[in-house]
Wavefront OBJ file of the C-alpha trace (Angstrom):
o trace
v -14.182 -3.321 41.095
v -11.081 -2.511 39.001
v -12.396 -1.762 35.533
v -10.313 -2.202 32.394
v -10.839 -1.130 28.809
v -9.369 -3.958 26.766
v -9.551 -5.985 23.593
v -11.613 -9.144 23.278
v -10.377 -11.449 20.496
v -12.671 -12.772 17.775
v -12.102 -14.279 14.339
v -10.329 -17.334 13.066
v -6.736 -18.373 13.568
v -4.378 -15.967 11.841
v -7.150 -13.459 11.096
v -8.113 -11.883 14.386
v -10.309 -8.871 14.954
v -11.160 -7.432 18.315
v -14.017 -5.916 20.281
v -13.112 -3.041 22.571
v -14.875 -3.807 25.854
v -15.222 -2.560 29.413
v -14.552 -5.503 31.753
v -13.606 -6.329 35.304
v -9.828 -6.782 35.543
v -10.365 -10.242 37.059
v -12.519 -11.513 34.164
v -10.845 -13.650 31.471
v -9.813 -12.025 28.188
v -12.758 -13.320 26.174
v -15.099 -13.669 29.125
v -17.783 -11.572 30.754
v -17.754 -7.844 30.057
v -19.753 -4.823 31.158
v -20.115 -2.955 27.864
v -18.871 -3.159 24.286
v -17.696 0.274 23.103
v -16.231 -0.548 19.697
v -14.292 -2.803 17.368
v -10.715 -2.917 16.087
v -9.703 -4.724 12.883
v -5.920 -4.793 12.342
v -6.268 -6.832 9.133
v -7.114 -3.818 6.974
v -4.609 -1.191 5.870
v -4.888 1.144 7.728
v -6.431 -0.653 10.699
v -10.184 -0.059 11.043
v -11.474 1.291 14.353
v -15.181 1.754 15.111
v -15.535 3.405 18.511
v -18.382 4.871 20.578
v -16.485 8.048 21.414
v -18.795 9.354 24.170
v -18.948 6.017 26.014
v -15.176 5.588 25.871
v -14.750 9.110 27.259
v -17.315 8.406 29.988
v -15.524 5.253 31.132
v -12.094 6.905 31.053
v -13.352 9.808 33.166
v -14.863 7.343 35.638
v -11.537 5.577 36.214
v -11.400 2.685 33.762
v -7.783 1.804 32.924
v -7.046 1.040 29.246
v -4.518 -1.607 28.273
v -1.507 -0.490 26.219
v -3.029 -1.311 22.832
v -6.368 0.247 23.726
v -4.541 3.341 25.027
v -2.898 3.697 21.600
v -6.254 3.267 19.849
v -7.948 5.819 22.112
v -5.064 8.223 21.565
v -5.346 7.945 17.765
v -9.111 8.471 17.954
v -8.691 11.525 20.211
v -10.454 10.209 23.313
v -7.417 10.799 25.543
v -7.020 14.352 24.178
v -10.671 15.087 24.884
v -10.276 13.745 28.437
v -7.285 16.057 28.883
v -9.215 19.041 27.515
v -12.201 18.272 29.759
v -9.812 18.272 32.721
v -8.701 21.777 31.705
v -12.330 22.900 31.511
v -13.032 21.537 35.019
v -9.974 23.356 36.376
v -11.045 26.596 34.693
v -8.064 26.907 32.334
v -10.430 27.499 29.395
v -14.099 27.101 28.567
v -15.948 24.296 26.760
v -16.007 26.166 23.426
v -12.213 26.602 23.449
v -11.761 22.923 24.292
v -14.031 21.930 21.417
v -12.166 24.309 19.057
v -8.814 22.771 20.047
v -10.212 19.288 19.494
v -11.606 20.188 16.050
v -8.265 21.772 15.079
v -6.488 18.558 16.123
v -8.924 16.441 14.068
v -8.406 18.614 10.988
v -4.616 18.459 11.364
v -4.792 14.685 11.735
v -6.996 14.373 8.632
v -4.619 16.618 6.657
v -1.631 14.471 7.659
v -3.509 11.311 6.669
v -4.430 12.799 3.280
v -0.858 13.970 2.738
v 0.475 10.502 3.553
v -2.051 8.893 1.190
v -1.133 11.358 -1.600
v 2.576 10.701 -1.078
v 1.985 6.952 -1.187
v 0.007 7.297 -4.424
v 2.705 9.534 -5.951
v 5.439 7.064 -4.953
v 3.440 4.213 -6.477
v 2.959 6.173 -9.706
v 6.665 7.089 -9.851
v 7.665 3.471 -9.294
v 5.300 2.339 -12.040
v 6.699 4.906 -14.490
v 10.265 3.885 -13.587
v 9.383 0.235 -14.260
v 7.811 1.243 -17.572
v 10.930 3.187 -18.618
v 13.172 0.255 -17.674
v 10.950 -2.085 -19.686
v 11.094 0.292 -22.686
v 14.916 0.290 -22.546
v 14.987 -3.512 -22.397
v 12.550 -3.713 -25.321
v 14.689 -1.294 -27.356
v 17.797 -3.447 -26.765
v 15.875 -6.549 -27.781
v 14.582 -4.768 -30.893
v 18.158 -3.739 -31.805
v 19.382 -7.339 -31.424
v 16.484 -8.620 -33.531
v 17.205 -5.996 -36.207
v 20.906 -6.979 -36.223
v 19.980 -10.650 -36.593
v 17.550 -9.856 -39.405
v 20.162 -7.670 -41.143
v 22.776 -10.421 -40.773
v 20.315 -13.008 -42.105
v 19.386 -10.737 -45.021
v 23.081 -10.097 -45.781
v 23.812 -13.833 -45.638
v 20.852 -14.537 -47.909
v 21.951 -11.822 -50.373
v 25.521 -13.166 -50.269
v 24.250 -16.697 -50.869
v 22.103 -15.499 -53.764
v 25.045 -13.567 -55.214
v 27.284 -16.646 -54.908
v 24.589 -18.786 -56.536
v 24.186 -16.253 -59.320
v 27.974 -16.099 -59.832
v 28.160 -19.899 -59.918
v 25.314 -20.010 -62.398
v 26.998 -17.318 -64.502
v 30.255 -19.266 -64.428
v 28.432 -22.420 -65.391
v 26.731 -20.609 -68.257
v 29.944 -18.924 -69.414
v 31.794 -22.186 -70.155
v 28.653 -23.579 -71.709
v 28.456 -20.499 -73.965
v 32.169 -20.799 -74.744
v 31.653 -24.423 -75.722
v 28.623 -23.496 -77.768
v 30.558 -20.788 -79.625
v 33.488 -23.149 -80.048
v 31.255 -25.790 -81.595
v 29.673 -23.306 -83.874
l 1 2 3 4 5 6 7 8 9 10 11 12 13 14 15 16 17 18 19 20 21 22 23 24 25 26 27 28 29 30 31 32 33 34 35 36 37 38 39 40 41 42 43 44 45 46 47 48 49 50 51 52 53 54 55 56 57 58 59 60 61 62 63 64 65 66 67 68 69 70 71 72 73 74 75 76 77 78 79 80 81 82 83 84 85 86 87 88 89 90 91 92 93 94 95 96 97 98 99 100 101 102 103 104 105 106 107 108 109 110 111 112 113 114 115 116 117 118 119 120 121 122 123 124 125 126 127 128 129 130 131 132 133 134 135 136 137 138 139 140 141 142 143 144 145 146 147 148 149 150 151 152 153 154 155 156 157 158 159 160 161 162 163 164 165 166 167 168 169 170 171 172 173 174 175 176 177 178 179 180 181 182 183 184
């Protein structure tokens, strides 16, 4: 029996998530399977993988062939690396403790890279937000300047109108006073 490790689709249209299963190569995609070893949800960011590490390693070492996508998932989770290290232990290249130490070092390096990427993403987001805020402040300052100019122009026009009205009133009073003094 040719055994495959592959994805079995679940979920609604446009929102798929997958079970990682061990199945006969002749079985249909969503059909009969031997064992479910995990789930894969590509809808989250980053994609969520829940995997039974020991069972995946067992099936790989017993000849199950992963599909391309499952091979990538197993590689990211470290199952393929552990299979490689176990092969080195069987050949006598190093002992089990050294293999486990190499695997732990790889996991720590991977976690550090993930944290660094998350920190960089957060810093980029913060920088973009501050840049947007600065741009908005500049726009608001220009708007405030235009509003101040309009208010100053309106105040000047009002003062000019009041001065003209006062001058007209003074002129109107001046002839009236001249007439009053002339009559007197």
